N, C-alpha and C positions, 0 to 999 in steps of 0.2 A: 816350395813356391811353384804354382801351376802357371805355365805360360803356353802360348800356342802360336802356330802359323797355319792359317786355314785358307784353302783355295775354294772359291765358289764357282762352279761350272754352270754354263748356260743350261736352262731347264729342258725338260724333255720336249716341250713344244717347239723350242728352237732347234733341237737336234732333229726332230721330224721335218722341220722346214728345210734343213740342210739336204735331206734326202729327196724331198719332193719338189724343190725349186731349182731351176737351172741357174738362176741369178744369185743363189746363196752360196758364196764361196768361202765364207768364214766357217772353219770347221771346229774351232774351239775358242771360247772367250772366257777368260778367268780374271778374277780380282782377288787380292789378298791384303789383309792387315795383320801385322806381326809385332808382338811385344817380346819376342824371345830374347832379345839382347838388351832389354830395358831393365834398369835397376832404380832404386830410390834416389841414387845420386846422379843417374844419367837417364832421365825418364823421357824417352823418345819413342814414337810409334812409327814403324816403317810400313809403307803401303806401296803396292805396285799392281801391275796388270800385264796380261800377256794375250796376244792375238795370233792365232794360227789360221792359215788358209790353204787352199789347194791350187793356187795359181801363182807361180813364181814371178810372173810379170805384173802382178797387181801390187799397188801401193796400199799399205796398211798403216792407219794412224789410230793411236789409242790415247784418249784423254781420261785421266784418272783424277777424281776429286775426293778429298777426305772431308767428312762432315763430323763436327762435334755436336751431337744432338742433331739439329736441323740447320746449323750454321756452317758455312764453308770455311775450312781452316787452311787448306792448301790444295794445290792441284799439280797435274802432270804426274811425276812419280818421285818420291823423296822420302825423307825421314823428318818428322815434325816433332818439336818439343811440346809437351802437353802441360796444361795448367787448368785450374779451376774445377768446379763441380758440374754435374749434368743438370739436375733439377733438385729443388729442395726435397721433393718427395722421395728421391733416390739417395739422399745423403751424400756420402763421398764418392759413390760409384760414378764412373764416366763411361759413356757410350760413344764409340766412334763407328761410323759407317763409311766405307769406301764404295764409290760408284764409278764404274768405268764405261766409257762409250767407245765401241770398236767400229771403225769405219774403213771400208775398202773401196778402191776405185781402180779402174784400168787406165793407165796413162793420165791424160788430161781430161778424161771423160767424167761423166757424172758418177755419183756414189752408186756402186753396184750392190753393196750389202752393208747392213748396220745391225749391230747387236749390243746388248747391255749386260753387265754382270755386276755383282755386289758382294760384299762381305761385311760382317759386323763383329765387333768385340766389345764386351762390357767388363770392366775390371775395377779393382780397388787400388787407387794410386798410392795408398799408404805402404803396401808391401808388394805391389804388382801381382796380386793374385787374380787369376781369371775368375770372373763371376758368371755363373750360368744364367742366361737370360730367360726369365720366366715369361709366360704369356702376358702377365700384367705389365711388365716393362715394355714388351713389344707394343702393347696397346697404348701405353703412355706415349711412346714415340709417334705412333700414328695420330694420336690426339694432338700432339704438338703441331703436326702438319695441318690437321683440320682447323686448329685454332688459328694458325697463320692464314689459311685460306679464308676463314670467316672474317678475320680482321681486314684483309685486302678487299673482300667483297663489300664490307661495310664502308670502308674508306672510299671505294670507287663507285658504289651504287649498283653493282651487278647482282644478278640472281643466279645462284648455282643449284637451285632445287632440281632441275632436270639434267644436270651434268654429272659426269663420273670422271674421277681422276684417272689418267692414263700416263704411260711413259712414252719416251721418244720412239721406242721400237714399234709401238702401236701406230704412231703417227707415220713412221716410215712405211709400214705395210699398208696404211690407208691411202697415202698419196706422197710420192717422192718429192714433188715440187713444194707441197705444203711442208714437208719435213725440212727442206732447205731453209724455208722462211722461219719456221719454229726454232730450228737449231741456232739461227742467228740471234733470235730474240731471247733465248734462254741463257745467253752468256752473262755471267755474274762475276763479282769481285769478292775477294776474301773478306769475310765478315757479313756477307749477305745471307739471307735465308734461302734454303734450297728452293729453286723455282718449281712450280707445279703446272701441269697441263690438265685442263678440264674439257672433255668432249661431250657435246650435247647428245641426248639419246637418239636424235634423228640422224646423227653423224654428219650434220650439215653446218655446224657451228662449233667453234673451239676458242677457249680462252687460255692465254699464258699469263699466270700470276707470278709477280715478283715483289719482293720486299727487301729494300736495301738495309745496310747496317745502321743507318740513321733513322729507320722506321718508315721511310717513304714507300708507299704502295703504288704499283703500276700494273695495268692490265692491257694486254694486246689481244684484240679479237680478230679471228679469221672466219669468214663466212663463205659457204659454197654457193656461187651464183653462176648459172649457165654452165655448169660442169667445171668451173674453175674457182679455186680458192682465192679469195680477195682479202687483203689485210685492211682492217677498218681503222 
């Protein structure tokens, strides 16, 4: 039986940022999803994250969220019992993705640094054998997110043709005040679809797309006006 515990470390671009930016104090941001202690009689997935920094006086907060496909299963850090299949096209295989948000601040001051990390595991729940994720499966996962975005766009009447999907780290580097607002809007509950952020090619308009467990779609728009981001 093949099992694993994998740690995904922030990419090279983030590491270069550490060296080149005086405000970047997070030195390592990792996420992991682990099935090493899981069996057919005790099928649970463990997920966690770790944040390291170079300032002993700074506060570090890590939010870790586990998704089954694109649906939020649990958050913070814990071990979750698994059930059900991923999609009909994948048969019995299940894909779990853990995403972590690493936040740092000095005292009661504003957020001084923010990083994201993730890890993925695909396995056969019949015998808990790790399944190597092929490019087709990775594309299928991305297609699920695109399908969700298109459904939300149709439900709300927005046009995403000149927008590109980005993550919160991009928003943080774009504007810290905007990040604070987007961070608040992207809060979701267990059973909801993973929220998505779409930035206009002009970098002057941004959408936050959300879809709740009951299928309700919502979009929050932010527009740059007079050098200040305004929530519409």
